[in-house]
N, C-alpha and C positions, 0 to 999 in steps of 0.2 A: 751270110746265111749259114746255118748249121744243119747238117744231115746226121741223124742218128741211124747208123746201119749202112756202111759203105757198100757191102755186098759185092756185086760184080763191078761196080763203078759206073753202071749205065745211068743211073739217076744223077750222079755227080757230073757226068758228061753233059747231060741235058742242061743242068744248072749253069755249068761253065759256058755253054753256048749262048745262053740267054743273059747271064749276069756278068760274065767275065771271070777268069780264074781267080783273081784276087779276092772276090766276094764269096767264094765257096770254101767251106770247111766241112769235113766229114770224119766221123769216128766209127770204128767197129771193134768188137771184142776179139776178133780173130786176126792175128798178124799175117797169116797166109793170105787171107782174103784182101787185106789192105795192100800187101806187096803186089799181089796179082792185079788188083784194081789200078794201082799206081802205074804198073807197066802198060796196061791197056790205055790208060789216059795219056801217058807219055807218047804212045804211038799215034795218038790222035792230035798231039800238040797241045794238050791241056795239062795244067800243073796246079790244081787246087791243093789246099793244105789237107793232108790225110794223116790221121793219128790212130794209134792203137789204144783202146781204153774201154771202160765200162760206160756205155752210152747213157746210163741212168744219171751219171754225174755231169753230163754235158761235156763241154770243152771250155772251161773257165779261162784258160790262158789267152783265148782270142775273143772273149766276150767284150762288149755286148753284141747281140745279134738282132737284126730286124725280124728275122723269121727262123723258126726251127721246124724241121719236118722229120718225123720218125718213120722209117720204113720197116719197122717191126712192131708187133703188138705188145702193149704193156698193160698189166692188171691195174696199174695206177699211174697217174701223171707225176713224175718226179718234180718236186718244188725247186730243185736245182736249176731246172730249165727256166722257170719263171724268173729266178734271180739273174739269169744271163740274157734276158730279153730287155730291149728298150721299152719305155713306157709306150703302150699301144701296140707293141709287137705281137706277132701271131705265132701260134704253135699248131701244127696239124699232126695229130697222133691217133693211132689206132688203139682205142681203149677196149680191151678184152678182159673182163673179170674172170672168165672161164672159157672153156672150149666153145668157140664160135659165138660167144656171148658178149656182144658189144658192136661198135662201129667206129668209123673215123669221126673225130671231133675237131672242129676248128675253134680254138680258144684265143681270146685276146687278153693281154697283160694289162691289168689296172693296178693301182697302188697296193691293193690288199688281196688280190685274187687273180686267178685265170678263169675266164668265163666265156661261154659260147654255146653253140649248138652242134648236134651231130649232123652229118651230111644226110641228104634225103634218101639216098639209096645205100643199101648195105654193101660194105667192102671189107677187105681184110688183108693183113700181111702175116708172115710167119711170126711165131711167138718169140719174144726176147729170150736169150739163153745165156748161160754162163759160158766161160771160155772153153771148158773141158767137158761139157755135158750138153745133151740136146735139150730143147724146150721141154718143160714138164709135161705138156700135152702129147709129146712123142715118146715118152718113157713107157715101160711095160705096165700093164694093168695092175693096180694094187690088189692085194688079196681081198677076197670077199667071203662072207659067211653064208650059211644056208638061208633059203627063203623063209620068211616068217609071216608073210601076209600076201593077200591078193585083193585087187580092186579092179575097176574098169574105167575106161575113158573113151571119149569120142574125138580126142585131139590127135592130129597127125604128130608122131613123135619126133620127126626130123627137126632139129633146131632152127633151120632156115625156113621151115614152113610158116613160122611166125617169129621172126628174129627178135622183135622188140619184147614180147612176153618172155621169150627165152632169156634175154638179157636181164630183165627184171627178176626172173626166178633165181638167177645166180648171184644176186646181190644180197649178202648177209650170211647164208649158210655156207659150210665148206663146199667149194665149187666142184662141179663135174670136171674130171680130168681125162676120162676116156669115153668114147662113143663108138659103138659098133653096130652095123646093120646086119640083119639076118632074115631068113625066111624067103618065100616066093617073091620075086622081084625086089628083094631086099626091103620089104615093106615093114619089117619089124625093127626094133632098135633096143640096144642095151646100153645103159649108162652106169658109170661108177664115179662116186664122189671121193674127195680127198680123205674123208673120215670113214670110208668103207661102206657107206650107204650105197645101195645099188637098186636098179629096177630094170625089168625087161618088159617092153611093150610089144604085144603080139601084132602080126599083120591084121588088118580089119577082118572082123568076123561078121555076125549078123547085123544088118542095118548100120554098118560102119563102126560098130562098137569094137573095142580092143580090150583084151585082158591085160592087166598089169600085175606082174609078180615082183615083190620087193623084199629086201633084206637089209641087215645092218642096223645102225642105231636109230634110224628114222625112215619114214616113207618118202623117199626122194621125190617121187612123182607128185606128192601133195604140194611141193613148192611150185611146180609147173602149173598145177591147177589154180592155185591162188594167184599167180601172176597173170594168168589168162583172165581170171575174174576181175582183177584190178584194171587190166587193159580194156575189157569190155565195158566196165563201169565208166570209163572215160571216153567211150564211143570210138574205140579202136584207133587211137592216134597213130600217125606215121612217124618215122624218125625225124622229119623236119619240124615236129612240134616238141622234140625232146632236147633239153639243154643240160649242160654240166657246169658246175662251179667247183673249183679247187682252191682251197685256202692253205696258208702256210703250215697249219697244224695237220695237214695231210687229209683233212676231211673232204670227201668227194660227195657232192649233192647232185642227184639227178632230178630235174624239174620238168614240168609240163607247161609250155607256153611262156611262163614267166619265172624268174628266179625265186619269187616268193610263193611258188606253188610246188613244193617238193614232193617227189614220189618215193625216193629212197636215198639212203646215205651209206657210205662205207669209208673205212680208213685204208 
């Protein structure tokens, strides 16, 4: 078994307890974390194989694996993992195409793809990061321009108020990278996307309506409204009806109920 993201070593300790030390391999980009985790595991009498490296590349030196689990969120599923899985092997990965936009997916290796479904309830890990910088979603807000338009909405702006439409809204356009709450009871929200598009959704006003102020190259909130319309058109499916297929050309296809019923794709 391969773990992507050693962290504190806690998860590796659980796997060692269940599977035995020889079956557990773990990789993390941070050498300090790996060294500290190794010392903690040694103190417990566990000696799995720990390595420093970019988890996106997996750990080919000890492949193949029956299972891969990623304890950090990825905007795409690296095909290198598929190449290191046995036929029928499983990967559990937190797929997040943008801030809070996605869920844990359990995918099975077949000859030409990884394919499976998202877990029924939303969950998440911290975002994958480079060795010497924080995850992109924890960086400073990108600069934004002046407001250029205003519209209105009845939607709750918090991404987790309707996590599936929020995920669909982030597939395709430059993703949202920052989210801030404001106003009484923090009922308003401000979003900034990677291309400088931004919007601010006010706390609810009359009859639950909210004003939306936006700026940048596009009305960012329009993406959210379109995703909600698509979700409603399919009778508001839950995560348990949503699947994901990943192919060697890096194409990711999100589907509803069956792989031949695609909802969205991205590279």
